[in-house]
N, C-alpha and C positions, 0 to 999 in steps of 0.2 A: 473566553473561555480559554486553557490554556493547549498547545500544542505540548500534544503529545506522537511517541513514536509513533506510535500504535494507528498516529491521524496521518502525521507523510506517507504512511505507508499505504493505509486509504487512499490516498489523495493518486500516490503510483497504481493502487491497479485502478483507480480510476481513466486515469490515463491510456496506461494497456488496452485495456480493455473496451476504452474506443475506439484508437486504435486499430483494433482486430478490427471493432463494430463493424467501419469503413473501409478497411481491404487493406489497409497500409502493408506489410510483408516488412518492414524493423524489426518488430519484434517479433521472433518465433516461435507458434505455440503460444497463443498472446491467453487463453484459456489459462491455460496451469500455471503460464507467470502469473496470470491475476488473482485466480484461486489462493494463489504461494504469498500474495503480497497482503489481502485480505487473513487469512491464516496469523501472518506475523503481526499486520493490523488487531487483531483476535488479541491473542499474547502478549505484545506490546502495550496493549492501550493503558495500562496503568504507572508507567511512566512518564516522566514529562522528561521537557532537554538537560532540565539544568543537573540529573543525576545527584537530586540533592534526596539524604532520607527521609525514611518519615515518620 
């Protein structure tokens, strides 16, 4: 499995939503930031970390 930029944003979204779920105040508005990271993950899912041309 190749690590893509989209996968990194999905991991960030999972961490942000988990912190919001346990009530941590580290990230303000965790649902908004989580959905933003999910959107970026879906948009950038086809790009790998090598930035090579296809």
